[in-house]
Each structure stands twice: as structure tokens, then as C-alpha cells.
ZALUMDO-19974 format. One line per 4 residues: for each residue x, z, y of C-alpha. Coordinates in steps of 0.02 Angstrom, whole numbers, plus 50000, padded with zeros to 5 digits. Layout:
BEGIN
X Z Y; ...
end
This chain:
BEGIN
48769 51438 53168; 48586 51400 53111; 48522 51367 53282; 48670 51247 53319
48647 51136 53177; 48454 51139 53208; 48454 51102 53391; 48585 50974 53374
48467 50891 53252; 48322 50900 53355; 48409 50834 53505; 48448 50669 53409
48271 50672 53360; 48220 50697 53538; 48344 50558 53608; 48246 50431 53528
48336 50272 53590; 48417 50278 53416; 48258 50302 53326; 48100 50210 53403
48162 50098 53546; 48223 50104 53723; 48159 50216 53842; 48012 50150 53967
48045 50127 54144; 47964 50257 54239; 47893 50251 54392; 47976 50351 54539
47823 50411 54638; 47724 50521 54492; 47885 50624 54423; 47901 50526 54255
48082 50475 54315; 48109 50652 54328; 48069 50677 54134; 48179 50539 54088
48317 50595 54175; 48320 50767 54098; 48313 50680 53933; 48462 50585 53960
48537 50741 54028; 48506 50835 53859; 48588 50680 53775; 48746 50706 53876
48739 50888 53864; 48736 50905 54050; 48685 51089 54087; 48694 51064 54257
48576 50910 54269; 48447 51001 54159; 48439 51158 54262; 48405 51035 54417
48280 50932 54321; 48201 51095 54268; 48174 51145 54439; 48114 50985 54505
47998 50944 54380; 47908 51117 54393; 47907 51089 54592; 47799 50944 54567
47698 51025 54427; 47738 50879 54310; 47621 50899 54140; 47775 50869 54044
47878 51014 54149; 47868 51117 53980; 47970 50994 53891; 48112 50996 54015
48121 51190 54016; 48115 51169 53824; 48279 51051 53819; 48347 51166 53971
48330 51323 53882; 48362 51249 53707; 48524 51172 53755; 48605 51341 53801
48517 51435 53659; 48668 51515 53603; 48709 51615 53757; 48505 51658 53780
48429 51824 53777; 48257 51868 53718; 48180 51904 53887; 48219 51720 53935
48110 51681 53786; 47976 51786 53815; 47956 51723 53969; 47959 51547 53916
47818 51581 53779; 47700 51671 53912; 47715 51499 54030; 47680 51388 53877
47572 51482 53755; 47511 51393 53624; 47585 51226 53653; 47700 51131 53530
47861 51177 53619; 47829 51354 53613; 47837 51338 53431; 47986 51237 53412
48072 51349 53520; 48039 51499 53428; 48081 51401 53270; 48271 51376 53361
48274 51549 53429; 48236 51626 53249; 48386 51522 53182; 48497 51596 53331
48421 51768 53285; 48480 51742 53100; 48651 51679 53167; 48664 51840 53259
48597 51944 53122; 48466 52016 53244; 48339 52069 53125; 48230 52183 53246
48192 52040 53355; 48185 51912 53188; 48046 52032 53143; 47951 52034 53303
47967 51850 53319; 47931 51771 53154; 47734 51840 53119; 47713 51716 53282
47788 51565 53203; 47638 51448 53166; 47719 51300 53098; 47827 51396 52987
47904 51230 52907; 48082 51268 52920; 48141 51313 52744; 48291 51411 52837
48178 51525 52920; 48085 51550 52764; 48245 51612 52677; 48281 51718 52821
48113 51809 52831; 48120 51835 52641; 48285 51913 52668; 48216 52029 52806
48083 52079 52676; 48209 52112 52560; 48302 52222 52670; 48150 52323 52710
48127 52354 52526; 48005 52239 52477; 48008 52154 52319; 48043 51971 52360
48136 51896 52211; 47989 51765 52155; 47965 51686 52330; 48149 51706 52349
48217 51621 52198; 48076 51482 52237; 48145 51452 52406; 48335 51450 52348
48302 51323 52211; 48202 51205 52329; 48339 51195 52451; 48375 51015 52488
48554 51056 52524; 48657 51202 52564; 48624 51298 52714; 48684 51468 52779
48521 51548 52797; 48461 51526 52607; 48650 51566 52552; 48643 51719 52649
48477 51774 52564; 48538 51722 52392; 48694 51795 52407; 48610 51955 52469
48494 51965 52326; 48629 51933 52213; 48734 52074 52254; 48598 52177 52254
48552 52123 52078; 48391 52028 52111; 48462 51874 52065; 48531 51846 51891
48676 51745 51837; 48552 51643 51746; 48469 51617 51921; 48639 51557 51983
48673 51435 51839; 48482 51371 51864; 48522 51320 52038; 48677 51255 51973
48593 51128 51875; 48467 51076 52002; 48599 51049 52124; 48694 50951 51994
48564 50846 51954; 48517 50780 52148; 48690 50795 52190; 48695 50923 52319
48867 50979 52282; 48906 51085 52426; 48755 51203 52350; 48834 51187 52204
48988 51252 52258; 48912 51395 52358; 48817 51441 52205; 48951 51450 52093
49058 51567 52226; 48931 51694 52183; 48991 51700 52003; 49176 51751 52062
49338 51669 52073; 49369 51637 51880; 49199 51558 51849; 49189 51463 52016
49360 51396 51960; 49280 51334 51804; 49132 51274 51884; 49235 51160 52022
49339 51091 51878; 49185 51035 51783; 49104 50949 51923; 49260 50888 51996
49329 50815 51825; 49197 50811 51697; 49282 50714 51576; 49442 50814 51556
49326 50987 51571; 49248 50924 51420; 49388 50865 51323; 49458 51027 51335
49307 51151 51327; 49225 51067 51169; 49064 51158 51147; 49118 51284 51271
49197 51461 51271; 49200 51614 51367; 49052 51677 51472; 48945 51540 51513
49057 51403 51435; 48924 51328 51360; 48829 51309 51519; 48983 51225 51602
48970 51093 51464; 48799 51051 51506; 48853 51049 51685; 49011 50922 51658
48888 50814 51535; 48772 50806 51698; 48906 50754 51812; 48968 50620 51684
48819 50546 51654; 48784 50514 51831; 48950 50413 51843; 48923 50337 51636
48778 50385 51549; 48840 50303 51406; 49008 50391 51402; 48907 50548 51415
48809 50512 51283; 48962 50475 51158; 49031 50642 51221; 48868 50736 51170
48883 50649 51001; 49076 50722 50967; 49082 50848 50837; 49148 50978 50943
49017 50962 51081; 48857 50953 50943; 48893 51132 50922; 48792 51176 51074
48634 51270 51052; 48485 51163 51018; 48404 51201 51190; 48549 51174 51285
48602 51017 51193; 48419 50961 51219; 48437 50978 51415; 48607 50885 51414
48518 50736 51332; 48366 50750 51452; 48482 50722 51591; 48593 50583 51495
48426 50496 51479; 48378 50539 51659; 48516 50450 51729; 48523 50308 51578
48336 50266 51641; 48378 50279 51825; 48510 50139 51783; 48398 50057 51675
48498 50062 51526; 48404 50010 51370; 48455 50180 51278; 48373 50280 51395
48203 50302 51311; 48299 50341 51146; 48406 50468 51225; 48241 50553 51289
48143 50545 51126; 48322 50638 51051; 48317 50760 51180; 48121 50811 51150
48171 50813 50946; 48312 50948 50987; 48191 51042 51083; 48058 51037 50949
48181 51121 50829; 48205 51298 50902; 48040 51309 50995; 47860 51324 50940
47738 51187 50974; 47668 51181 51155; 47813 51269 51227; 47881 51159 51371
48063 51151 51410; 48055 51178 51605; 48148 51021 51658; 48127 50951 51823
47997 50864 51883; 48106 50719 51908; 48188 50721 51741; 48014 50717 51670
47970 50552 51780; 48118 50473 51724; 48078 50504 51541; 47904 50420 51578
47998 50261 51659; 48124 50249 51535; 47978 50226 51389; 47881 50112 51526
48033 49997 51524; 48020 49973 51327; 47952 49841 51222; 47782 49887 51166
47835 49857 50988; 47737 49986 50871; 47663 50076 51021; 47835 50169 51043
47824 50208 51226; 47667 50286 51225; 47701 50452 51142; 47853 50485 51254
47736 50439 51409; 47610 50568 51359; 47739 50687 51306; 47850 50698 51478
47695 50702 51581; 47609 50843 51493; 47776 50943 51509; 47752 50938 51690
47665 51063 51796; 47475 51040 51822; 47504 50995 52011; 47619 50852 51964
47510 50799 51818; 47380 50775 51941; 47473 50658 52040; 47386 50482 52031
47539 50399 51943; 47544 50511 51785; 47349 50527 51792; 47350 50346 51758
47485 50327 51646; 47440 50471 51549; 47253 50389 51524; 47335 50224 51478
47438 50312 51333; 47282 50402 51259; 47187 50243 51257; 47334 50144 51176
47360 50286 51054; 47174 50327 51007; 47148 50306 50825; 47002 50220 50762
46829 50322 50738; 46747 50453 50835; 46919 50552 50877; 46982 50381 50943
46826 50354 51056; 46839 50537 51103; 47008 50494 51164; 46969 50338 51258
46813 50424 51335; 46937 50559 51406; 47071 50423 51476; 46915 50343 51558
46846 50489 51643; 47039 50536 51695; 47034 50354 51776; 46868 50367 51847
46937 50544 51938; 47069 50442 52036; 46998 50260 52050; 46971 50211 52225
46998 50053 52357; 47145 50118 52463; 47304 50164 52365; 47392 50071 52216
47348 50181 52069; 47176 50205 52128; 47152 50015 52130; 47235 50001 51966
47119 50146 51900; 46967 50058 51953; 47020 49878 51883; 47045 49966 51712
46868 50030 51730; 46806 49852 51775; 46738 49926 51943; 46705 49804 52076
46807 49821 52234; 46702 49890 52402; 46774 49958 52540; 46713 50121 52601
46564 50118 52700; 46577 50145 52898; 46565 50311 52961; 46426 50367 53095
46482 50306 53270; 46573 50422 53382; 46459 50510 53496; 46519 50528 53697
46542 50705 53666; 46654 50680 53511; 46757 50555 53617; 46768 50682 53761
46796 50843 53661; 46982 50769 53604; 47015 50685 53781; 47003 50860 53832
47148 50906 53727; 47301 50928 53837; 47424 50911 53670; 47346 50735 53642
47364 50691 53817; 47539 50745 53832; 47577 50653 53672; 47530 50492 53740
47623 50519 53901; 47765 50544 53811; 47750 50394 53711; 47718 50288 53847
47872 50347 53931; 47970 50282 53784; 47989 50462 53705; 47917 50413 53538
47981 50550 53426; 47928 50686 53548; 47762 50619 53566; 47731 50609 53390
47781 50773 53358; 47675 50845 53488; 47511 50736 53437; 47532 50800 53243
47533 50980 53309; 47386 50957 53406; 47297 50871 53260; 47322 51039 53157
47141 51113 53101; 47040 50989 53192; 46875 50947 53112; 46860 50769 53041
46739 50689 53170; 46877 50744 53298; 47008 50665 53195; 46932 50504 53191
46885 50525 53381; 47081 50560 53413; 47125 50412 53302; 47008 50306 53402
47088 50371 53566; 47261 50299 53506; 47181 50142 53447; 47106 50101 53600
47268 50124 53679; 47362 50012 53552; 47467 50168 53487; 47440 50093 53312
47547 50239 53215; 47455 50376 53282; 47291 50271 53261; 47331 50237 53066
47396 50392 53032; 47281 50504 53126; 47125 50411 53026; 47207 50434 52856
47186 50623 52874; 47003 50610 52865; 46927 50629 52686; 46739 50618 52702
46729 50462 52810; 46844 50321 52812; 46858 50218 52967; 46945 50066 52880
46953 49983 53058; 47074 50117 53106; 47159 50132 52943; 47184 49952 52919
47199 49881 53111; 47195 49696 53139; 47333 49705 53269; 47406 49542 53331
47267 49450 53215; 47297 49280 53300; 47494 49286 53291; 47497 49360 53120
47357 49237 53036; 47437 49077 53113; 47614 49139 53055; 47558 49157 52877
47472 48985 52885; 47625 48904 52943; 47742 48985 52820; 47620 48967 52672
47596 49153 52648; 47437 49254 52631; 47397 49331 52791; 47332 49492 52696
47508 49507 52617; 47575 49509 52792; 47467 49624 52873; 47507 49742 52729
47683 49727 52758; 47678 49751 52944; 47578 49905 52915; 47712 49985 52806
47859 49915 52895; 47818 49960 53083; 47629 50023 53106; 47625 49869 53226
47736 49961 53349; 47832 49812 53424; 47976 49926 53479; 47999 49996 53318
48182 50034 53263; 48231 50119 53109; 48385 50230 53095; 48487 50093 53019
48451 49966 53157; 48300 49875 53088; 48186 49819 53235; 48020 49769 53281
47847 49724 53197; 47942 49670 53024; 48098 49776 53045; 48218 49649 53034
48404 49682 53029; 48500 49587 53155; 48608 49494 53019; 48439 49449 52923
48371 49395 53104; 48532 49286 53131; 48525 49202 52947; 48337 49162 52949
48344 49088 53132; 48493 48972 53082; 48382 48914 52930; 48231 48884 53028
48338 48792 53158; 48316 48924 53298; 48475 48963 53414; 48488 49147 53381
48515 49271 53516; 48497 49463 53487; 48358 49496 53604; 48260 49388 53481
48245 49531 53367; 48152 49626 53474; 48034 49489 53534; 47865 49522 53445
47826 49336 53411; 48004 49295 53363; 48021 49432 53253; 47854 49403 53176
47917 49203 53132; 48078 49261 53077; 48026 49407 52960; 47874 49295 52884
48001 49166 52850; 48124 49271 52771; 47981 49334 52658; 47936 49164 52615
48117 49141 52543; 48129 49292 52463; 47956 49269 52377; 48021 49083 52319
48176 49152 52263; 48112 49288 52144; 47961 49168 52047; 47828 49195 52175
47819 49396 52123; 47736 49483 52257; 47817 49660 52185; 47987 49582 52176
47976 49501 52344; 47925 49673 52423; 48064 49762 52338; 48179 49635 52400
48114 49645 52578; 48152 49826 52573; 48297 49858 52484; 48377 49683 52474
48361 49533 52361; 48507 49588 52246; 48432 49735 52179; 48262 49671 52116
48355 49520 52035; 48464 49676 51937; 48303 49775 51913; 48215 49620 51817
48364 49605 51696; 48404 49693 51538; 48305 49589 51418; 48136 49677 51437
47978 49594 51500; 47872 49699 51581; 47703 49735 51653; 47724 49724 51850
47645 49888 51880; 47766 49980 51758; 47914 49877 51839; 47863 49939 52012
47861 50132 51942; 48020 50104 51874; 48108 50061 52037; 48258 50170 52058
48235 50218 52237; 48088 50320 52295; 48078 50247 52457; 48067 50064 52399
47955 50125 52242; 47820 50192 52364; 47851 50038 52484; 47798 49920 52358
47663 50008 52293; 47591 50037 52479; 47614 49869 52534; 47537 49784 52387
47390 49911 52400; 47384 49876 52585; 47360 49681 52554; 47212 49730 52436
47119 49813 52574; 47179 49681 52713; 47105 49549 52622; 46928 49637 52626
46955 49682 52808; 46999 49490 52839; 46831 49442 52738; 46944 49323 52624
46914 49306 52431; 47015 49428 52363; 47123 49423 52200; 47141 49604 52115
47287 49704 52131; 47327 49661 51949; 47307 49475 52007; 47422 49490 52162
47550 49604 52035; 47556 49433 51931; 47627 49394 51773; 47747 49500 51669
47921 49516 51750; 48084 49504 51659; 48240 49411 51658; 48249 49237 51766
48221 49092 51639; 48357 48997 51575; 48296 48847 51666; 48235 48918 51829
48338 48865 51977; 48483 48970 52020; 48454 49119 52147; 48492 49107 52328
48647 49195 52322; 48664 49176 52527; 48506 49280 52548; 48549 49430 52656
end
């Protein structure tokens, strides 16, 4: 079961027509056409054609023969035998496909409960990036008598959704007494928090039929359960109340808050009531409700009643992050927001606190709350030191930190020029050559993964040389992403290439846009890959959806044809015209316009409402969608770097963020409701 799921997902990625554009036409005289036909046979699950292709590419000694063998053997992995896998590993030792097939085979061995071969195979799995395989390996260690409780619990709690491998491990350790009922309830809360309902149901099944039925009632009809259960009764009755409140809050935070204030529910122990309020605050903050910050403060007051100072509640990073964002959306009257910002960040694990976003906002809180005198100066000095630790020119919070400190923007110095020997070293790495060949054939997903596998462990100079090889071939996504791996030396020309410079700058002039903004958006959207296609159907340099392209073409007077979306010049023209209209509709705010480009204009219109006027950086941080929040921050940071690369007089990031964001002015023009 594990293998069928895993390889089906891999195959969908490998059949990249839906992910990164059509398969390129292959020359019929060099064997490339055999590889393309083999991939098409994989798409059709045509075992006969795959077997024929495998024979043909091996006879042709094609450099991508290993990929065809991988597809062919992977397609029939359910009936394969260990000897066949061993023979494949021997033919292609150290390659990406060897490691990927071992990953697939480990999942198949788990399905077969073939723990003997699993134990032999697992130590040879180099990438070890599959959570299900990790769970199965922990299970085998448990079966061998090893105490794996801590890493096994961490793996179970971290699963993104229910999977058979991690559930088999959890069930086995629970039945052996290594996982407790408290562990199961923790997994239930985390599953409900992240809306992983299948994982919650499977965790509930560990508790027995009666408890499982009560959990399912709380999940499926939380209001009814709360009306019947009050403050909870029976074993773990109070935990069930918290689960039901969490489920209710996901749909209606205000109703959940009213329920928690009812006399029966308020008989919860302070720690559990605090946890329930913490989750209500998270959901209210996610929906930008005005009461979110006060709900969070109430949760912290309840927690403090029964715990000594300094003891943290163990709420998830996401709950704590939304407490911070709830505070950032509050008006700054009497500095109410900053104590909650600092309190929530300091409750995060050290690794989470070290993220630039939380370093920045904690430093802002420290400075804002610093009292007069020597104590206050010490607090401000600590805040400045924290900002200095993250200040830099190439990311959103690094730029904000540098500007808080009054630092002048400068790009990193150019690295020492690559030597011929350094360039030759990477060109002699077969994995990189195969990756570029795969990409040239239109098999971008396979090529990207082979490329990234080969980059593992390369020294920085070789990373820069590999990036340059990709740049020279206009494989811009590999150029940028590879260059971003270097730390000691930064090649700005690789990280911020001026691909299509003439077209981008002329289009920016025609639409009245800042060329740096346009470059920054394209870098984030497509990495300058002209045939890039997203999973939802957006295409081209500016990742236009067909409906958006059709609407914009009509507005600019172009007779629309579907092929326009994939034409680089027309894609750029339509994307820039659409961005111009979005920007005009949202008061010229770059932050809101970037959010609209990513998530649609209706959402930032809603996110600006609520009667709160916010600084744009706080508004951007409070965007409910992780993808859109990251997108807005990166597009704006990219635009600052590109302005410097273009040699233009560059406004700071804060200037680009612009004036405070709040509700649309009463006398402002009505929004363009027909914007797609």
C-alpha cells in the first residue's frame, strides 16, 4: 500500500506536462525520442511499451537509460523481487534514480511487512527524506527492542496527514505501552488544529470503540457535543470539550468564544481552558476578527493562574504565531500590542524564535516597551543587536532590520571570478549533465530533482559554478536556486538575473510600472521559465490564468486566443497590464497588489477591512495564507534588489511598502468588481 501511493505520486510529478509545460520535441536520431516515448508509456501505465523502451534505450546506450529503467521497474514494483532491485542498484550506483527506487522499495517492503529486507535496505537510503520510511524504520528499531519513544512520537506528531506507515508505527507502540493516551490526545489536538481529520480519526481509533465514538461526535457536530457535555465528564471528557471548541472555532470563532464563556464550560481546569482560548484566538486572528488579541490575552491570563512564571504552555508554533499577528493588527493605543507580541514569541522554541520575522517583531516590541533610563537603554541596545543579527539586503525582514538601524542599502560584493578548473569540475558531474538533458527534453520535474540531488555536499565554489552553467544555458530556475545555496559568497547576477531585460523594461515603461517590481514578481512567479505551468493552470513568465489573460486582453484591445498565454511577449504584456489595474484598484499599495496578484483581488480587499489602520509590514505578516504572505514579502524584497541591480535610484523597502493600510476611504473610487 505504501509503495502504490508513493509511486503514483512520483509518476504524476514525473509526467510533467501538467506541472511545467509540454514535452519538448525530441530528435529521432539520438535516442531522445525513446526516452520521451518511455515517459509517455509510464503515463499510460503501458507495461509492454515500457519494457520495449527499456531494451531500446539500453541498446542505444543512451545517457538517460537509467531513468527508463527506473520507470519500468517502478511501474511493476508490487510484483518485483529483491534480486531485481539489487541488480538495478548495481547498474546505477550512486545515482539519483538508485536512491529514489530504494525509497519506493522501502515503502513496498513496509507494505509486505518484509522487515528483514527493510533492515538491510534502509541504511543505504541516502536522501532519507520520506516521513513514512522514517516511521517504518523507527518501527523496525522498536521491534528489535530499541527504545524509540521520543523520535517516534516526534515523527507521528509531525506527519502532514494520516499515512499507513506512521499509523502502523503509532498503533504498534501504543499497544506496546510506549505511547500513552496523553500522547494520543496531543496528536488529536494537533490534527484538529491543522484540519487533518483522517489523522484525527485514526488516532481516535487507538482509544477504543467507545472513546472513538465520542471523539467523532465532537469532530462531526461540535456544537451538539458541547451542548450535551458541558465541561466534560468521564475519562478525557474535558479533552473532548477542547477538541469540540477547536472544531467549532475553525468555523465560527465568535460562537466558540461564547461557548467557552458559558457557566458549564468555564469549569474546565485553567490549563485546558487556556488551551481552548488559545485556539479560539488563533482562528479569530486567522479571520482577522477584532477580538482575536483579547482572546489571546485571556488565554495567557488563564495559563498564568496555575503555572509558575517562565513555564511555557507548549502551544504549537502556529498558535503562537497567530497570537503575534493578532497583536500586530491591533491599534497601538497604550502600547497594548507589544507585550502580547513579546510574550507569544518568547514561548516559541528557540529555533522558531530565531526566524527573522520573530527576531524583528520581538526587537520592535522590546524597543517600544523600553522604560526611560538605563534599563530602557539596555533593552533598546539588546533590540538593536538582535536587528543587526538579521540585517541584510536580500530578504524582507533583513531589509526591514537594516532600515530600522539606519543602514544604507548595498548589494553584496561580487565573488571572485570562477576559474576554468572550477567550471570544468561541475561539467564533469554526470548528474548535472543528465539534469540539463532531462530539462531540455521537457522533463523538468525529473531534471530538477536530479540536479538538486547532485548538488548535495558540493562546496560553495562548485555551487556557483553549477549555477553559472545553468545561467549560461538560460535554465533560470536552476541558476537562481543553486546560487541561493551559497553563503560565504553571493553572486547577485546569478540570484537576480536580468533575463528578458529589454522586453521587461519596455513593458514596464508602457504600463507605468517600476521595472524592478516587474522583475521581482517574475522571479517569484516563474523564475523566468517561459513554459512554466502551475498545478492550477497558470502559465508563462507571469503565471497567468486563462480567465485572467482573456479578461486583460479584452481590456487592452487584443483579440484573445488561448495560445497567447504561452507566448512570452504577450504573456508579459498581459501580466503587466493586469498588475497595473490591480495596483490602481488598491490605492497604489505594492503589498496589496502583490497579494492580489497571488490570491485574487477580493482577498486583500477583505484583509484591509476591520476598522484597523496598520503599518504595511504588519499587514503583510498578518496575511492568512502562508503562500501569499511569503509571496508578498519576497516580491517586495526582490524589487529592492532588482532596483539596485538595474542601477536605479532605489526607494527603501519601507518606502515601497508605502503608507498605512486600512479600510478604503469613503470618498475613494469604488473597487473594480470585475477584476478576476
